[in-house]
Structure formats: structure tokens, C-alpha cells
C-alpha positions in Angstrom: 14.4 -42.2 58.7 15.5 -38.5 58.6 14.7 -36.2 61.4 12.7 -32.9 61.0 15.4 -30.3 60.7 14.9 -26.5 61.0 15.5 -25.2 57.5 15.5 -21.5 56.8 12.1 -22.0 55.3 10.6 -23.8 58.2 12.0 -21.2 60.6 10.4 -18.4 58.5 7.0 -20.3 58.5 7.0 -20.7 62.2 8.0 -17.0 62.8 5.2 -15.8 60.4 2.7 -18.2 62.2 3.7 -16.5 65.5 3.2 -13.1 64.1 -0.3 -14.1 62.9 -1.3 -15.2 66.3 -1.4 -11.6 67.5 -2.1 -9.9 64.3 -5.9 -9.9 64.9 -5.3 -8.0 68.1 -3.1 -5.5 66.4 -5.8 -5.0 63.6 -8.7 -4.6 66.1 -6.8 -1.9 68.0 -5.8 -0.2 64.8 -9.4 -0.2 63.5 -10.8 1.1 66.7 -10.9 4.7 65.6 -13.2 7.5 66.9 -16.2 7.8 64.6 -15.3 9.9 61.7 -18.7 11.5 61.1 -19.6 11.9 64.8 -16.3 13.8 65.4 -16.4 15.7 62.1 -19.7 17.2 63.0 -18.7 17.9 66.7 -15.5 19.7 65.6 -17.3 21.7 63.0 -19.7 22.9 65.7 -16.8 23.7 68.1 -14.8 25.7 65.6 -17.5 27.4 63.3 -20.9 27.3 65.0 -20.5 31.0 66.0 -20.7 31.8 62.3 -23.6 29.4 61.5 -26.4 31.9 61.3 -24.3 34.3 59.1 -23.1 31.5 56.8 -26.8 30.3 56.4 -27.8 33.8 55.3 -25.4 33.8 52.3 -26.4 32.1 49.1 -24.6 28.8 48.9 -22.9 29.6 45.7 -20.8 32.3 47.5 -19.6 29.8 50.2 -17.1 26.9 49.7 -18.6 23.7 51.1 -16.9 20.5 52.1 -17.9 17.0 53.0 -14.8 16.0 54.9 -11.4 17.2 56.2 -8.1 15.9 57.4 -7.2 16.3 61.0 -3.4 16.2 61.5 -2.1 17.1 65.0 -3.6 18.4 68.2 -1.4 20.8 70.0 -1.6 20.8 73.8 -0.9 23.5 76.4 1.8 21.1 77.9 3.7 21.3 74.6 2.8 17.8 73.6 1.6 17.2 70.1 -0.9 14.4 69.7 -0.9 12.9 66.2 -4.5 12.3 65.1 -4.1 11.6 61.4 -7.9 11.3 61.1 -10.1 11.6 57.9 -13.2 13.2 59.4 -16.6 13.5 57.6 -19.7 15.6 57.9 -23.3 14.3 58.0 -24.1 16.8 55.4 -21.8 19.3 53.6 -20.6 22.2 55.7 -19.3 25.7 54.9 -15.5 25.4 55.0 -12.7 28.0 55.0 -9.9 28.2 52.4 -7.5 29.3 55.1 -7.1 29.6 58.9 -9.8 31.7 60.6 -8.1 33.3 63.5 -9.7 32.6 66.9 -11.4 29.4 65.8 -8.6 27.1 67.0 -8.3 25.3 63.7 -5.1 25.9 61.7 -4.5 25.0 58.0 -1.3 23.4 57.0 -0.5 21.8 53.6 1.3 18.7 52.8 2.4 17.5 49.3 -1.0 16.5 48.2 -3.8 17.8 50.4 -4.8 20.3 53.1 -4.4 19.2 56.6 -6.0 21.0 59.6 -4.4 21.0 63.1 -6.0 22.0 66.4 -4.1 24.9 68.0 -3.3 25.8 71.6 -6.2 28.2 72.1 -8.8 25.4 71.8 -6.8 22.4 73.2 -8.4 22.8 76.6 -11.9 22.5 75.4 -13.8 19.5 76.8 -14.7 18.3 73.3 -11.0 18.4 72.2 -9.9 16.8 75.5 -12.4 13.9 74.9 -11.0 13.3 71.4 -7.4 13.5 72.8 -8.4 10.8 75.4 -9.8 8.5 72.6 -6.8 8.9 70.5 -4.4 8.1 73.2 -6.4 5.1 74.4 -6.3 3.8 70.8 -2.6 4.5 70.5 -1.8 2.7 73.8 -3.9 -0.4 72.7 -2.0 -0.5 69.4 1.3 -0.2 71.1 0.5 -3.0 73.6 -0.8 -5.3 70.9 2.3 -4.7 68.8 4.6 -5.2 71.9 3.0 -8.5 72.7 3.2 -9.7 69.1 6.8 -8.7 68.9 7.8 -10.2 72.2 6.1 -13.4 71.4 7.6 -13.6 67.9 11.1 -12.9 69.2 11.0 -15.5 71.9 9.6 -18.1 69.5 12.5 -17.3 67.1 15.0 -17.7 70.0 13.6 -21.1 70.8 13.7 -22.5 67.3 17.1 -20.9 66.6 18.6 -22.8 69.5 17.9 -26.2 68.0 18.8 -27.9 64.9 15.8 -30.2 64.7 12.2 -30.0 65.8 11.8 -32.7 68.4 14.1 -31.1 71.2 12.4 -27.7 70.6 9.0 -29.2 71.1 10.3 -30.9 74.1 11.5 -27.6 75.5 8.4 -25.7 74.6 5.4 -27.9 73.6 3.1 -25.0 72.5 5.4 -24.7 69.5 3.2 -27.4 68.1 0.4 -24.9 67.4 2.7 -22.9 65.2 3.4 -25.8 62.8 1.7 -26.4 59.5 -0.1 -29.8 59.1 2.6 -31.0 56.7 5.2 -30.5 59.3 3.1 -32.0 62.1 2.5 -35.1 59.9 6.2 -35.4 59.1 7.0 -35.1 62.8 4.6 -37.9 63.7 6.5 -40.2 61.3 9.8 -39.5 62.8 11.4 -41.0 65.8 14.2 -39.0 67.3 15.6 -41.3 70.1 18.3 -38.7 71.2 16.1 -35.7 71.2 17.2 -33.4 74.0 15.8 -30.1 74.9 18.2 -27.2 75.5 18.2 -26.6 79.3 18.0 -22.9 79.1 17.9 -20.1 76.5 19.3 -16.8 77.9 16.5 -14.0 77.6 13.6 -16.4 77.1 11.0 -16.9 79.8 9.2 -20.0 78.8 6.4 -19.5 81.2 5.9 -16.0 79.8 6.0 -17.4 76.4 3.4 -20.1 77.2 1.2 -17.4 78.8 1.4 -15.4 75.6 0.6 -18.4 73.5 -2.5 -19.1 75.6 -3.4 -15.3 75.2 -3.0 -15.6 71.5 -5.8 -18.2 71.3 -8.2 -15.6 72.7 -7.2 -13.1 69.9 -4.2 -11.7 71.6 -6.5 -9.4 73.8 
């Protein structure tokens, strides 16, 4: 009876399965954005509340109003630029400028298809802005860590399967590989007897204990 050999297709299926083990954690981190409406309203108050009474006294037809805006970058006094890339909303439509209003700290830029607003240095030290920066950085760090774990796990799995021509010795070396196989492959493996299956003693650069720990972590969503 033929042994289960690592075809290019089987290797690809296993690698994709390894990626999926951590994809949920990547998606959770990516979707954990600061609330768009809460922060839209808070930033409007920060930048424009000083004009609120005056704007309320002008007939609405004379004032441009908006229901949302795009926040691009937050410039910090340290010289750092924090990428926000957030679509923020307002609870109700708000008066909104056509251009930068000096002294507000909000700076208009334009890309190829829409207006983008950046937060300038003069307001970067405000507690509201600092709170938003902390949320953004926490989210970015969580995404980076989730992606790092996913890529580390996938790369190590790839090294394990690439070090063997057939499935049995790879399983002998690293049993958690079983969880990355499709039912069809598992069934085929159950039918096969590989008397001479020998695991590779060592694969340079692969920590099998670390790989097993990551495999266990993936069962909890990769958190």
C-alpha cells in the first residue's frame, strides 16, 4: 500500500490550515477599534466646541454640516506620527469646516479621493488625544503580536513538513501536526502502514516545544 506522501497540494493545505489557527486572533485584534461615534463626538468637541454657540446662531443653510470624517495621522511632540486611519462618525450632523481652521489642531489634507484630517502638534498633548493615541497603539501592538504568532507558527510547521517526504515521520516528530490535516488525509493515513517511518532528529531553527505551545494556544483562539 502506498504511503501518504507530501505533495505540493498537501503541503499547501497544511500551511493554510496552520494560518487559520491564528487568523481568528488576528481578526479580533484588527476589529478591536476605538468606537467610531464616541471618538467622532469627542474630537469634534475638542476641536470646535469653542465655536459651538456662534455656529448655533447661524442658520443651518449657511453652514456646511457633516456626519463623519476621516482621521489620518496624529502628530506627536516627540516627532512620532501615529497612523490612525479611522472613519469617525457623529451622533448627529455637526458643523464642519471646508479647510484647516488655525488654532484648532485639526489639519486638512487631501488624498486622491477624499479629505483626510490629521491632528497637529498643538493639540497632541491634550488628554483626549493622548487617550486615543494609547488606544491606537494598544490595538496596533495586539495586531502585531497576533500576526507574529501566526507567522511564526506557520513558518515552523512549513519547516517540519518540508523536512520529510512522507507524513508518518513528520507526525512522529511532531504529533500536533495531526490537527492540521483534513479528514481525508487522516483517513488515508489510518489505512497506511509505514514500517520504516523515522522522524528527523532535528530541524535547524525549529523549536518543537515552542511549536507545540503555539499549537495549544491556537486552540484557545490564538490569544
